C-alpha positions as CSV (number, residue, x, y, z in Angstrom):
1,M,0.4,0.0,0.5
2,D,1.4,3.2,-1.1
3,L,1.4,6.2,1.4
4,K,-1.5,7.9,-0.6
5,G,-3.5,5.1,0.3
6,L,-3.0,5.3,3.4
7,S,-3.5,8.9,3.3
8,N,-7.3,8.3,2.2
9,L,-6.9,5.1,5.4
10,L,-6.0,7.8,7.8
11,H,-9.7,10.4,6.5
12,G,-12.0,10.5,9.5
13,L,-9.8,9.8,12.1
14,P,-8.3,13.6,13.5
15,T,-8.5,11.5,17.9
16,Q,-6.2,9.4,17.0
17,P,-2.1,11.0,15.9
18,A,-0.3,8.2,17.8
19,L,-1.4,6.0,14.1
20,R,-2.0,9.5,11.8
21,S,1.9,9.5,12.7
22,H,2.2,6.0,12.1
23,L,0.3,5.8,9.4
24,Q,2.0,8.0,7.1
25,N,6.0,6.9,8.5
26,R,5.4,3.0,7.2
27,C,3.5,0.9,5.3
28,I,0.7,-1.9,6.4
29,S,1.9,-5.6,4.7
30,T,-0.8,-7.7,3.5
31,D,-1.5,-10.1,6.4
32,D,-2.0,-6.5,8.2
33,A,-4.4,-6.1,6.7
34,L,-6.1,-9.7,7.2
35,S,-6.0,-10.1,10.2
36,A,-7.5,-7.0,10.8
37,F,-10.7,-8.2,8.6
38,V,-10.4,-11.0,11.0
39,W,-10.1,-9.7,14.3
40,R,-12.3,-7.2,13.1
41,S,-15.0,-9.5,11.8
42,V,-14.5,-12.4,15.1
43,T,-14.7,-9.4,17.0
44,S,-18.3,-8.4,15.8
45,S,-19.6,-12.0,16.0
46,C,-19.1,-12.1,19.4
47,R,-21.2,-8.4,19.5
48,R,-24.7,-9.9,21.6
49,P,-27.0,-8.8,23.3
50,Q,-25.6,-10.5,26.4
51,F,-22.3,-8.9,26.1
52,K,-21.3,-5.2,27.3
53,A,-21.1,-3.0,23.6
54,N,-17.1,-2.3,25.0
55,F,-15.5,-5.7,26.0
56,N,-12.6,-6.4,26.0
57,T,-10.6,-8.4,22.9
58,T,-7.4,-8.9,22.5
59,F,-5.5,-10.4,18.6
60,A,-2.2,-12.6,19.2
61,R,0.0,-12.9,16.3
62,S,3.3,-15.2,15.8
63,I,6.1,-14.4,14.9
64,D,9.4,-15.0,13.1
65,V,12.0,-13.8,15.1
66,R,14.8,-15.2,13.7
67,P,15.4,-11.6,11.1
68,Y,15.8,-10.7,14.6
69,L,18.5,-13.4,15.6
70,D,20.5,-12.9,12.8
71,L,20.1,-16.6,12.3
72,P,19.4,-18.4,9.0
73,V,15.9,-19.1,6.5
74,G,16.5,-22.8,7.0
75,Y,17.2,-22.6,10.2
76,P,15.0,-26.0,11.4
77,G,14.3,-24.9,14.8
78,L,11.2,-24.1,16.4
79,V,11.8,-19.9,17.1
80,Q,8.9,-17.9,17.0
81,N,6.8,-15.0,19.3
82,E,4.2,-14.4,20.6
83,T,2.9,-10.3,19.5
84,Y,-1.0,-8.7,21.6
85,S,-2.6,-6.4,20.2
86,R,-6.0,-4.6,22.8
87,S,-8.6,-3.4,22.1
88,V,-12.5,-2.8,23.2
89,A,-14.6,-3.6,21.0
90,S,-17.2,-0.9,20.3
91,K,-13.7,0.8,18.9
92,L,-13.0,-2.7,16.3
93,V,-17.0,-2.2,15.9
94,G,-18.7,0.3,16.4
95,G,-19.3,1.5,13.8
96,G,-19.0,5.6,14.9
97,S,-16.6,8.4,15.0
98,S,-14.6,6.5,17.8
99,S,-14.3,3.3,15.9
100,L,-11.2,2.8,14.7
101,S,-10.7,1.9,10.2
102,L,-9.9,-1.5,9.2
103,G,-6.7,0.1,8.0
104,A,-5.9,1.6,11.6
105,T,-6.7,-1.9,13.4
106,A,-4.4,-2.8,10.7
107,A,-1.3,-0.4,11.5
108,Q,-2.2,-0.5,15.3
109,L,-1.0,-4.3,14.5
110,R,2.1,-3.5,12.9
111,G,2.8,-0.9,15.3
112,A,3.3,-4.2,17.9
113,L,5.0,-5.7,15.4
114,Q,7.8,-3.3,14.7
115,P,6.9,-1.2,18.2
116,D,10.7,1.0,18.3
117,K,10.2,2.6,14.1
């Protein structure tokens, strides 16, 4: 996704300066977008009358840490870690002005993978 596409995703997020800065400075991957879609879809399906609208939700992703440890791609050992992203359900699928767009949700997931950039 190019910067113009990311800029379009930013429209309507004036209260999210950290996400705005994050999206302007890096791209999201296809995996980030698909993961965000799955997270929002599962959260949406869990929104039933018996649950509060603002329940907490967590999304876990397994990440390959071989590049961070300078291990070759073909290293046969299991080298992975988990990263967790948390949000309130109403921010993911609320539909109001306070809910995050799919692009902003994907950027939140990307930020959890690369927090120092």
